[in-house]
N, C-alpha and C positions, 0 to 999 in steps of 0.2 A: 539714282545712286542709292538713296535710302527709300524704304517702303513707308507707307503711311503709318504702319505699326511701329517701325523703327523710330520715326519721328515722335510718336506718342510716348514711347518708352523714354526717349531722351528728354522730352518735355517734363515728364514726371520726375526724372532724376534731377534736372536743373531746378525745378520748383521745390524740391525737397532739401536742397542744400542749405547748410547753415555754417555759421562761424562759431567755433568753441571759444568760450571766455573763461571757462574753468576746466582744470585738468586734474586727472587722477594722479596719485603718487606713483603708480606702477610704471615701470619703464618698458617701452615697446621692445619687442624682439628684433634682431637684425633682419629677419624676413619681413616683419611688418614695416620696418623703416624702408627696406628696398621696394616694397609695394607702394608706399607713399611717394617715393622718388620717381618710380615708374609712372604713376598717375600724373605727377607734376610735369614730366617730360612730354606727355601727350596732351596736356591741358592747353586751351587757347591762350595766346599771349598778346593781349590787346595793345600793349604799349608799342609794339613794333609798328602798327598802323598809325597810332596816335602821334608818335614822336619821331618816326623814321629811325628808330634805334636799330643798330646792328643786332641781329638775332643772337642771343646767348642765354644760357640758363646756368645758374650756379646753385648747387644744393649743398648745404653744410649740415652735418650732424654733430652737435656739440652737447656734451654731457651737461646736465643741469648744474652740477657743482664745479664746473671747470673754472679755475681761478682767473682765466683770461676772458670770461664772459663779458664783463663790463667793457673791456677794451674792444672786443669784437662788436658789441652793440654800438658803441660810440663810432667806430669806423664805418659800420654799415649805415648808420643814420647820416653821417657826414657825407659819404659817397652818394647816398640816395638823394640828398639835397643838391649836391653838385650836378647829378644827372637831371634832376627836375629843373634846375636853373638853366641848364644848357639847352 
């Protein structure tokens, strides 16, 4: 299915990944947000195998200064804990 070269490229990409802990103040464009969502849609989803979870993906784009952000954060954390406990 994949060539040796394809696998080497994928290995380099996976080894170069990182998690951002600090963010710039500039807001991404709608096109940039769409690209990130598209990447998330094709990314591996390990919890399906690990917990036999029904496959689903939810993506939310919420403005930084949205007054409901605290409520949203609390709900997501609560639901995540429920899912982990199940």
